[in-house]
PASEBA-1860 file (N, C-alpha, C; in nm, 3 decimals):
! residues 92
1> XXXXXXXX> -0.240/-0.628/-0.206/-0.311/-0.535/-0.120/-0.350/-0.409/-0.198 ~ -0.261/-0.366/-0.283/-0.287/-0.244/-0.358/-0.413/-0.260/-0.444 ~ -0.422/-0.371/-0.516/-0.536/-0.392/-0.605/-0.667/-0.405/-0.528 ~ -0.665/-0.472/-0.416/-0.787/-0.490/-0.336/-0.834/-0.356/-0.281 ~ -0.742/-0.271/-0.239/-0.778/-0.141/-0.180/-0.838/-0.044/-0.282 ~ -0.817/-0.069/-0.408/-0.877/0.017/-0.511/-1.029/0.016/-0.500 ~ -1.084/-0.099/-0.465/-1.229/-0.113/-0.456/-1.285/-0.074/-0.320 ~ -1.200/-0.029/-0.228/-1.245/0.007/-0.094/-1.316/0.142/-0.092
9> XXXXXXXX> -1.282/0.230/-0.183/-1.343/0.363/-0.188/-1.417/0.381/-0.320 ~ -1.532/0.444/-0.317/-1.606/0.465/-0.443/-1.530/0.556/-0.541 ~ -1.453/0.650/-0.488/-1.380/0.743/-0.575/-1.267/0.675/-0.651 ~ -1.212/0.567/-0.596/-1.100/0.500/-0.661/-1.140/0.372/-0.734 ~ -1.263/0.330/-0.720/-1.303/0.203/-0.782/-1.312/0.211/-0.934 ~ -1.316/0.328/-0.990/-1.327/0.340/-1.135/-1.205/0.398/-1.203 ~ -1.091/0.401/-1.135/-0.973/0.461/-1.198/-0.913/0.364/-1.300 ~ -0.839/0.420/-1.394/-0.789/0.343/-1.507/-0.666/0.261/-1.469
17> XXXXXXXX> -0.633/0.166/-1.554/-0.516/0.080/-1.533/-0.386/0.162/-1.534 ~ -0.368/0.258/-1.626/-0.245/0.338/-1.618/-0.232/0.415/-1.486 ~ -0.342/0.463/-1.432/-0.337/0.533/-1.304/-0.297/0.437/-1.193 ~ -0.351/0.316/-1.198/-0.319/0.215/-1.097/-0.171/0.178/-1.104 ~ -0.121/0.152/-1.222/0.019/0.114/-1.237/0.113/0.227/-1.198 ~ 0.080/0.349/-1.236/0.163/0.463/-1.200/0.167/0.483/-1.050 ~ 0.052/0.475/-0.985/0.048/0.489/-0.839/0.123/0.376/-0.770 ~ 0.116/0.256/-0.825/0.188/0.142/-0.767/0.339/0.163/-0.776
25> XXXXXXXX> 0.387/0.206/-0.891/0.531/0.227/-0.910/0.580/0.341/-0.821 ~ 0.509/0.454/-0.821/0.550/0.567/-0.738/0.543/0.531/-0.590 ~ 0.441/0.455/-0.552/0.431/0.410/-0.414/0.545/0.319/-0.374 ~ 0.586/0.231/-0.464/0.698/0.142/-0.436/0.827/0.222/-0.416 ~ 0.849/0.320/-0.501/0.968/0.405/-0.486/0.962/0.486/-0.357 ~ 0.845/0.533/-0.322/0.829/0.611/-0.200/0.862/0.527/-0.077 ~ 0.815/0.405/-0.074/0.844/0.317/0.040/0.994/0.285/0.044 ~ 1.055/0.263/-0.071/1.197/0.228/-0.074/1.286/0.345/-0.032
33> XXXXXXXX> 1.251/0.466/-0.072/1.338/0.581/-0.046/1.313/0.650/0.087 ~ 1.201/0.622/0.153/1.169/0.698/0.275/1.150/0.611/0.398 ~ 1.224/0.502/0.407/1.224/0.420/0.528/1.083/0.374/0.568 ~ 1.017/0.307/0.478/0.886/0.251/0.507/0.769/0.333/0.457 ~ 0.792/0.454/0.415/0.688/0.535/0.355/0.590/0.600/0.451 ~ 0.619/0.600/0.581/0.524/0.657/0.678/0.504/0.806/0.651 ~ 0.382/0.843/0.619/0.347/0.983/0.593/0.368/1.025/0.449 ~ 0.480/0.986/0.391/0.507/1.027/0.253/0.432/0.943/0.152
41> XXXXXXXX> 0.407/0.816/0.182/0.334/0.730/0.089/0.194/0.785/0.060 ~ 0.113/0.816/0.163/-0.020/0.872/0.134/-0.012/1.008/0.063 ~ 0.088/1.088/0.098/0.102/1.220/0.035/0.130/1.207/-0.114 ~ 0.229/1.124/-0.150/0.264/1.109/-0.291/0.156/1.035/-0.369 ~ 0.091/0.939/-0.305/-0.019/0.869/-0.372/-0.134/0.964/-0.401 ~ -0.168/1.049/-0.305/-0.276/1.146/-0.326/-0.238/1.246/-0.435 ~ -0.113/1.292/-0.434/-0.069/1.387/-0.536/-0.073/1.325/-0.675 ~ -0.034/1.199/-0.684/-0.036/1.132/-0.814/-0.178/1.106/-0.862
49> XXXXXXXX> -0.265/1.059/-0.772/-0.403/1.032/-0.812/-0.479/1.160/-0.844 ~ -0.432/1.272/-0.792/-0.492/1.401/-0.826/-0.475/1.431/-0.975 ~ -0.365/1.383/-1.033/-0.343/1.399/-1.177/-0.443/1.319/-1.260 ~ -0.502/1.217/-1.198/-0.599/1.132/-1.267/-0.742/1.163/-1.220 ~ -0.766/1.283/-1.174/-0.897/1.336/-1.135/-0.961/1.263/-1.016 ~ -0.879/1.213/-0.925/-0.930/1.158/-0.800/-0.916/1.268/-0.696 ~ -1.021/1.300/-0.620/-1.012/1.407/-0.520/-0.899/1.382/-0.419 ~ -0.840/1.491/-0.370/-0.725/1.479/-0.281/-0.757/1.404/-0.153
57> XXXXXXXX> -0.876/1.428/-0.097/-0.911/1.358/0.027/-0.925/1.208/0.004 ~ -0.984/1.170/-0.109/-0.997/1.027/-0.142/-0.860/0.966/-0.171 ~ -0.773/1.040/-0.237/-0.638/0.991/-0.265/-0.557/0.971/-0.138 ~ -0.571/1.065/-0.045/-0.501/1.051/0.084/-0.556/0.934/0.163 ~ -0.688/0.920/0.166/-0.748/0.806/0.236/-0.704/0.674/0.172 ~ -0.699/0.670/0.040/-0.654/0.552/-0.031/-0.509/0.520/0.005 ~ -0.425/0.622/0.008/-0.285/0.601/0.044/-0.269/0.546/0.184 ~ -0.344/0.599/0.279/-0.337/0.547/0.416/-0.390/0.406/0.426
65> XXXXXXXX> -0.497/0.376/0.353/-0.551/0.239/0.354/-0.450/0.138/0.299 ~ -0.388/0.173/0.187/-0.291/0.081/0.127/-0.169/0.066/0.217 ~ -0.116/0.176/0.267/0.003/0.169/0.351/-0.025/0.090/0.478 ~ -0.139/0.115/0.541/-0.173/0.045/0.665/-0.194/-0.105/0.640 ~ -0.265/-0.139/0.534/-0.290/-0.281/0.508/-0.161/-0.355/0.475 ~ -0.072/-0.293/0.401/0.056/-0.358/0.369/0.142/-0.372/0.494 ~ 0.145/-0.270/0.577/0.225/-0.274/0.700/0.172/-0.380/0.796 ~ 0.041/-0.385/0.813/-0.018/-0.486/0.902/0.008/-0.626/0.848
73> XXXXXXXX> -0.002/-0.646/0.719/0.025/-0.778/0.661/0.170/-0.819/0.684 ~ 0.263/-0.726/0.668/0.404/-0.758/0.691/0.429/-0.791/0.838 ~ 0.369/-0.717/0.928/0.387/-0.742/1.071/0.329/-0.878/1.111 ~ 0.207/-0.906/1.066/0.143/-1.032/1.103/0.215/-1.152/1.041 ~ 0.241/-1.147/0.912/0.307/-1.259/0.846/0.452/-1.274/0.890 ~ 0.519/-1.163/0.914/0.656/-1.170/0.965/0.661/-1.227/1.105 ~ 0.569/-1.187/1.190/0.562/-1.242/1.326/0.530/-1.390/1.324 ~ 0.439/-1.429/1.236/0.404/-1.570/1.223/0.524/-1.651/1.175
81> XXXXXXXX> 0.597/-1.599/1.079/0.718/-1.666/1.031/0.823/-1.675/1.141 ~ 0.836/-1.568/1.217/0.933/-1.566/1.327/0.902/-1.674/1.429 ~ 0.775/-1.703/1.451/0.735/-1.804/1.548/0.739/-1.946/1.490 ~ 0.701/-1.961/1.364/0.689/-2.095/1.306/0.819/-2.151/1.249 ~ 0.906/-2.068/1.198/1.028/-2.119/1.136/1.118/-2.196/1.234 ~ 1.140/-2.151/1.357/1.220/-2.233/1.449/1.156/-2.369/1.477 ~ 1.024/-2.372/1.489/0.956/-2.499/1.514/0.966/-2.592/1.395 ~ 0.955/-2.539/1.275/0.965/-2.622/1.155/1.108/-2.670/1.133
89> XXXX> 1.207/-2.586/1.160/1.347/-2.625/1.142/1.390/-2.725/1.249 ~ 1.331/-2.717/1.367/1.364/-2.810/1.475/1.311/-2.950/1.445 ~ 1.198/-2.957/1.375/1.137/-3.086/1.342/1.221/-3.164/1.241 ~ 1.302/-3.097/1.163/1.385/-3.164/1.062/1.503/-3.225/1.132
END
């Protein structure tokens, strides 16, 4: 999700690989240390991307896009697993 969202905004579509990797690592730590990263993930992502000359508004928007897409994917796939696993285990 992180890599796909890089191309969602024109301001972030041209950032370098070190900036992408750094934002990914800091974002992972933010989610791990702050109970899902709600609010803090976009803040820290924007602050980090600001060091790589990405405007703060674009960095914040990028952070919210990544956090929302990851959260929605976890909810949808987790719900699907919750529904399908009992049916698959019952068939065995």
